[in-house]
N, C-alpha and C positions, 0 to 999 in steps of 0.2 A: 294336398293339392300340389301339382307340379306346374311350373311355368317354363315354357321353352321360348328361346329367342335366338336370333342369329340365323345363319344358314344362307350362304350366297347361292347363286344359281337360281334354282327355284322350280319353275313349272315343269321342266322336262328332265329333271335330274333323276327321279325315281329314288329307289332305296339304296342304290350303289353309288358311292361317291369316290372320286379319284383323289387320294390323299395328296398327290403331287400338285393338284390344282390350287394355286394360291388364292383364287377367288372364292373357294368353297371353305366354309367353316362348319365344323360339327355343331349340332344343336347342344346347347347347355341347359341342364335341368337344375332348378333351384327348389329344393324341398323346404317348406316353411318349418320353423321350429314350433315346439309346443306352445311357447310363450307368445309367438306371433299369431298362431291360430286362435289362442284364447282371447287375445286382444281384438282380433278381427271379428270373432264370434260375438263378443260383447258389443262392439260397435254395430254389428248387423242387427242385433236385437233392438238397438236404439234407432238406427236409421239404415234400412236396407238399400236406400238410394243416396249415398253420400255425394255431395257436390265436389267440384274440383279442389276447392280450398280444403275441405275435410280430408280428401284423399292425399293431398300434399302433406298435411300435418301427420297423417298416419305413416306416410312414406318416410318422413324424417324420424319419427318416433321408433319405427320398427326396422329402419335401415333397409327398406325395400324400394324398388323403383316404382314410381307412380303408376306405371302401366301394370305392374304386378298387382297392386292394390285394386285397380280397375277390373282386371280379369278375375281376381278372386271374388269380388262382389257379383260380377256377372254370373260366374259359375254357381255361386251360392244361391242366387235368385232362381237359376234354372233348376237346381236341386229342390228348392221349395215348391216349384210348380209341379215337378214330376213325382214328389213323394206321395201325393194323394193317389195318383194312378198306380204307383207301385204298392202302396199299402192296401188299397181297395180295388184290385184289378177287375173284380167281378161286378163292381158297382159304378166306379168313376171312369169315364172315358176321357174327359178333359177337365182341368181344374185351373183356377186362377185365384190368387190371394188378393182380395179386395181390401180387407181390413182385418187386423188381428185384435180381438177383444178378449178379456178374461171373463168367460162365462161359466167357469168351473169353480166349485167350492172344494178346496184341497183339505184333506184330513191331516193327520200327523205326518211331518216331514222328517222325523228323527230316524225312522227305520227305512228299510229298503222297499217296503210296500206302502202305497198310499191309497186312500179312498177318495175317489173323485166323483162328485155329483155333477152331472152335465145336463143342461137344459137347452134344447134347440127348438126353434119354431121355424117351420118350413112353409113356403108358399110355392106350389107346383104350377107351372104354366104348361097347359096342354097345347103343344104346337102341332101335334099330329093325332089323328084318331087312334084309339087303342084297339089293337087286334082282338077279335072276339075270343081267341084262345086265352089271352092274358087279362081279360076284363075282370074276372073274379079275383085273380091273384093280386092285381093292383088295387082294386077297391077294398080288398080285405086288409090292406096295410102291410102285407107280408113282403111285397116287392121292394119297398124302399123305407120300411119302418125301422124303428130303433133296434129291434131284435136282430135284424139282418146286419146292421152296422156293428153291433156289439159282438155278434158271432164271428164276423169276419175279423174284427180287431183282435179277438181272443186267439183265433187260429193263426193270424200273422204274428202276433206277439210270441206265441209258442215256437213258431218257425225261427224267429230272430234269436230266441233263447237257445235253440239248437245250433244256430250258426256260430254263436260266440262261446260254445262249450269248449273247454280246453282238455278235458280228459277223454281218453279212448273209451269207446263203448263197444265192447266185443260183440254184444248182442246185435248192434246195428251193422258193424263192419263185416262180420261173418267171415273174416279171412280173405275177402275179395278186394276190399279197398285197403291199401297198405297204411294209411295215415289219416289223422283227423283232417288235415288239409285236403286230402282227396275227398273225404265225405262232404266238407264244406263246398268244394268245387262242384260236386255232383248235385248238391242241394240248390246251388245258385243256377246251375244249368236247368234243373227242373222248374225252378221259379220263373226263369226267363221264358221257358217253353209255355208255361201257363199264362204269363203276361202277353206273350205273342198271340196266343189263342184268343184271349179275351179282347185284345185290341182289334183282332181281325174280324171277330164275330159281331162287334158292337156297331150298330148302324150310325152311332153318333161320331164315329171316327172320321167322317168326311168322305167316305167312299160311296159311290153311287151303286145301289143294289137294284138289279133288274129281276122281275118275276118271270120265270120260265113257264109260260101258260100252256094249259091243256095237255100236259104230259103225264100227270099223276093225279090221284085223288087228294093229294096234299100239295101245298104250295112250296115250290123250290125257288129260292132266290140266289142269285149269283152276282159276283163282282170281280173285277180284274184290276190288278195293280202291278206296276213295275217295281221290282224289288232291287234296291241298291244297298240295303243295310248289310254291314259286314256280318251280322248275326243271322242272316237269311240267305238262301241260295239266290244268286244273281239271275235275273231274267224276269219273265212274265209269269205271275202267279194267279191262278184261278181259284177263288173261294166260293163255295156253295153251301147253303144251309137250308134245313127244313125243320119245322116243329110239328109234333104230333101229340095227341092226348091218348093216354092208355089208362084203363081202369086197374092199375097196379100201384100199390103204395110206393112212394119214392125210395124208401129204404131198400125194398126188394129190387127195384131197378138198379140202384147203385151197386148192390151186392152182385148182381148179374154182370155188370160191366167191368167191375174191378177184378173179378176172379179170372185169373189166366186160364183156368180149366174150361171155362165157358166161352172163351174168346173165339174159338173156331165156329161157334154158333151164330156170331154176328159179323165177324171180320171177313168180308168176302175176299179180301186180298190174301188171306192166309191159306186159301184153298183147302180149308178144313184140316190143315195140319196142326198137330198139337203144339202148344207153346210151353216152353220150360222156363220157370223163373230162375234167374241167376242171382239176383241181389234184391233185398228189400231194405229201405231206409225208413224207420219209424220217426217221423218228424214232429208230429204234434199229438196232443192227447185226444183230439176229436177226430179220430180215424183218418189221419193224414199220412199217406205213404207214397213213396216213389219207388218203382222197381224197374229192374232191367230184365228183359226176357229175350231168349235167343230167337232170332229170326232166320232168314235165309241169306245166302250170298254174302257172308261175313258182315251181316247187319244185326244190330240189336234194337229192341224197342224200348225206349224210355217212356214210362207211363207214370203219371201222378194222379192220385185219386184223393179227394178230400170231401168232407161232408160236415155240415153243421145244421142248425135248426131251420135255416132259410133255404137249403137246397144242397146240391152237390155238383162236383165237377169230376170228369174222367177225361184226361188229356193225354195224348200219346204222340210219339214221333219216332220214326226210324232214324237211327244214328249209326254211322259206320264204326267199326271196331277201333280203328286208329284214333278217332275223335274221342271215343269213350275212354280210351287209355290215357289221353291227354288230361281229361277231367279227373280220372281216378288218381293220377299222379300228383294232383294238387295244383296244376297249372291253371292259368286264367282261361275259363271256358267261354269268354265273351264272343270269340270269333268262330265258335263252332256253329255251322249253319243249321238252323232248325226250321221246319215247316210243319207245325203240329196240326192235328185234327182231334176231334173228340166230341164229348157230349156234355150238355148241361141238363140237370134234372131238378125240377122244382115242384112243390105241391101245387095242385091246381087252384087252390084258394076258394073252393066252393064252400058256402056256408054250412051246408048239411054235412060236410065232412069235417069241419073244424069246430063246430059249436060244442062238442062234447068235452073239450079240454078246459073250459072256464076262461075267465078273462085275466087271470093273474099270470099267465105265461109260464108254463110248467118247466119241464126238463129241456135239456139241450136239443133233443130230437123230437120234441112234442109234436111239432107241426108235421114232421115226416111220418110219425106213428099214427096221427089222427087222420091224415089225408088218405083217402082210398084211391085217389087218382093222381097221375103225374103228367107234367108237361116236359117233354123230352125234345131238346134241340140237337140235331145231328149236323156237324159241320166237317167238311173235308176241304183241304187245300192241296192243290197239285201244281207242280211246276210245268207250265205249258211249253216253255222254250227257254233256253239259256241265253237267248239274244234279247236284250232289253227293247229292241225295236220291233220285235215280232208282233203280229196281230192275232187276235183270237179267231179260231176256226170253228165252224159248226160241229166238227168232229169232237173238239174238246168239250163243248157244251153238252153234247150227247153222252160223252164218256162220264162226266161228273154227275149228270142227271141219273144215268143208269146206276152209278155207284151208290148214290143216296137212296134211290128207289129200291135196289136189291138189299141194301143194308136194313132199311126200315121194314121190309117184308120179312127178313130173317129175324129181326128183333121181335116182331109181332108173333111170328110162328113159335119162337123159343119161349115166349112168355104167355102163350096160349091166348093171344088177342087178335086172331085173324079177322074177326068181324068188326073190330074197332075202326 
C-alpha cells in the first residue's frame, strides 16, 4: 500500500507542476515495510475498525503517522468488501461483511494443501418474481447452489495460481508475449473485462433496466449509464440484453461461441469476414482460455471463454493494438478502456433433463452434459456519445435492438433452431 501526502496548489494544477513555484511540493510516497504490513494485518484480524487510541498506539509502535494508519485500515476494509465480487463475479453483485465466524473444519495444516469442510445455511428472500425462463433453473438449485459456488471457486483459484507462476511457459506464450509479466498483465486485463461484463449485466447493480416492448418475439432490456471509470471509455454507454431458450446442450453452445472459426456465423459486426487467432492463454484446467484475434482497422478482439458445471461465459471486447502492446509488455493494464459484450450460457434446469444423473453430483460438466436445453443471454454495450452530458436518442435504441435481434436470429440459424 502507498500513502501520499503534501502537494500545494490543488484543484487546478493538473499533472504538470512548475518546479519553480515555491508553493507546490511533489507528492511523497511511503511504502510500508513487510514488518509494518504484518503487524497491521494481525491487528485487522482482531479489530477491523480500530478507535483513535488504538491507531495512535500503532502509530508509535510502527513509526507511522496516525493518518497513514487510518488510511491503511480504510483501504483494507474496502478490499474486504470487493473481494467477494472479484472472486465470484458471476454470482455476487454486492457484498458486505456483517460478521466473521469460523464455520469451517480445517484438516492438516502441516502441508500446502488443506481439506476444508464448509457448511452454510441460506435463507433467500424473493423480492421480485422469477422470470419464467429461469424458474426451473432456480428451483433446481443449480442457480445458487453449492455446486456453482465450488465450481467458480475452483476456476478462480486456478486463475490465481497462473497469475503467481514464476516460470515461463512457452506453450502459453507462443512467442507472442515476451515475458511472464506480459502474460500476467494480459490475464489481468481479461479478468477485468469479465468483471466489467458481469457487473454491467447484473440487474442488482443499481441500474434501471427498461423493457423495449413490441419489437421482437423475445424480450430486450436496456439501460444507460454515464461512464467516468478510467477503465472504461468516457461518455454515455448503452447496454442491452436478451435471454432465449434453445433446445441445444450448453456444451455445444459454448463450443460454438468460443471457436473463432464459427464467429462469422453470429458476429454481425464482422461482416462474415474470417477471424484469425493470434494468441491463446490457457489459464485454468476447466476449459478457461483467453485469446486475441485479428480484427479490422488496427483492432484486436480480446475474448475470454470459461466453463464449469454451472454454466459458461464467452466475453469479448475490441481493443486497439497500442493498448494490447502495453499489456503484452507487462505494464499496468488498469487504464486500458474496455467495453465488453458477450454471452452467458446455463442449463435450463428442467427436471426431465437433469434426473438421469443421480443425486450425488457427478463430474465437472455433468449438468451441462445432462441438460438438453440452454438459456443464453446476449448482451451488447455500445458507446453512444463521448460527451457525459449527452442524452439517449431513439436511433441508438433502434440500433442496439437490431443488433441483438440480428445476432439472435443468426445464432438460431447456425444451430438449426429457427423454430425455437
